[in-house]
N, C-alpha and C positions, 0 to 999 in steps of 0.2 A: 754329696755322697761320693761322687767319682773323684772329687779333688782329694779327699782323704785316702781313699783306696789307692789311687794312682800315686800319691806322694810316697807311699810305702813300696808298692809293687813296681812302679815305673821309675820315678825319679830316684828313689832310695835304693832300688835294685836289691831288695831284700833277698837273702839266701836262706834256705831252710836251715833251722837250728840257730840262727842269730838271735841276739837280744835287741829289743826295740823299746824306746821310751817315747811317749807322746805327751807333750806339754800343751795343755788346753783341751778339754774334753767336751766341747760343744759338738755340733753336728759334724764338722770336718774332722776334728780330733777323734771322735768316737768312730767315724768311718775308717780312720787310720788304724785304730785298734782292731777293727774287724778285718782290715787288710793284712795286718800283722799276723792275726790268727790264720787267715786264709793262706798266707804265704809260708806258714810253717815256723814262725818265730817260737822259740821255746820259753823265753822270758819276755813278757809284755807288761810294761810299767806305764800306768796312767797317772798323770800329774795334773792336778787342778786345785782350786781353792774352795770348791763346792762339793760337799760329800754326796749330794744327790747325783751330780754328774759323774762322780767317781763310781757310784753304784751302777749307773747305766753303762759305764765303760767296762765294768766287770762282767755285766751281762753280755757284752759284745766280745768278750775274750781276754780282757786284761787279767793277768795272773797276779799282779800286785797293784796297789793304789797308794798314792802319796798325796797327802793334803799339804800343799806348799805354803799354806798360811800357818801351818803348825810346825813343820820341820823344814830343814834345808833340803830342797829337792836334789841338788847336785850330790850331796853326801848320801842321800837316800838311794839315788840311782846307782852310785858307785857301790854301796853296800849290797844292793840286790844283784849286782853283777860281779861279785867276787873282788871288788876293789878296782876294777878296770874301767868301768863306764860302759854305756850301751854301744853296740855296734852301729846302730842307727837311731838318731834322735830326730823327731819331728817337732817343729815349732808350729803349732796350729793357732797361735795367738797373734804373733806379728808385732810385738813391741820390743824395744831394746832389752829390757830386763829378762824376758823369756828367751830371747835369742842368745843372750850371754849364758843363760843357764844351759841351753841346748849345746852350745859350743863346749862348755866346761864339763858337761855330763857325758860326753861321748868318749869312747875308748880311743887311744892313740890309733891313728889311721882309720878311725870310724867316720861315719858320714852324718852331716847335719842337713836337714831339708827344711827350708822355710816355706810353708804353705799358707800360714796366716798372712793376711794382706796388711802391710804397715801403712800408717798414715803418711801422706807425702811429707818429705823432709825429715823423716825419722833417721837418726844416725846411731852408729855403734862404734865406740872407740876401743881399740885393742892394739897392743904392740905387734908389729908385723912379724917380729921374730917368734912370737908365741904361735902365730898362725903357721909359720914355717916349721917350728919345732914339734908341733902336734901332728903334722901330716894330715892324712885323710882328705875329705872334701867338704865343701860348703856349696849347697845348691839351692835354687829356688824352684818351686813347682807351680807352674801356671795351670790351674785346674788338674794338678796331678799328672801333667804330660799325658793326659788321656786322649786316645784316638777312638772316637765312638765306633767306627767300623771294626776296629780290632777288639776293643775292651768291652763294649756293651754286651755283645753276644756271650763273651766269657763270663761276665757277671751274672747274666741271666741263667746260664748253664749252672753256675755254682749255686745260685739260689734254688733252682729246681732240684739240685742234688742234695739240698739241705745243708750246704756248707757256708752259706752267706745269708744271714738273718735280716733280710731287707724289711720284713714286717716289724722287726724290733725298732726300726727307726721312725715308725709312724707313732707320734705322740698323741695326736688328736685328729679327729675327722670333723670337718666343719662344712657348713653350707656356704654358698657363694656370698650371701649377704653378710657373713661373719668375717670376711677377708680382712677388713680394716682392723677388727679386734685381734685377729691372728697376727697381724704385723706388730701390734703393740706387745702381744705375748712373746713373740719371737725376740724382741729387744731385751726382754728380761732373762733370756737364756733358759727358760723353764721347759722348753720343748726342743726336740730334735727336728721333727718335720711335721707340718700340718698338711693334711690331704683334703682337698676340696671335693666334696661329693655333690653332684648335681641332682 
């Protein structure tokens, strides 16, 4: 949760009124969507290959959804941002194809934040002049650059004020003896968070 929120609010340094695209709408990506809404983004684009995940992203604040199995996500993001690309693009997947999409879907001088954890040895090839010519920045977010002493009290306050729907991230409540089954369910991507009730 904090990785996604922090990727937008801390690492991505979202400014009110900017546009945000999030590629990958599992738990971290959906938290990034919530962070974009909390931070005052006006256009929030959720990108995934699963329509159920896109619907959950919409419930957390996405203004637009793009199923990248059906349409080109780069073109869709550009179209939804007046042809420019998003000010901030979050890659919550962490594979070379989605990182390339994030890089190409951002506005000139926009920011790309990699919060999805890549497999060791993952590479991405791009001409260096293209990086130079597009300006902006490329950053990685280690747990969203979250400082618990600074950020947790703020997240709690925003929850208590009704601005951050933490309850919406609880997909299921389980008993301690069901933890192993919950790990298997987690691998399918069908849940955002499982909460153990004693």
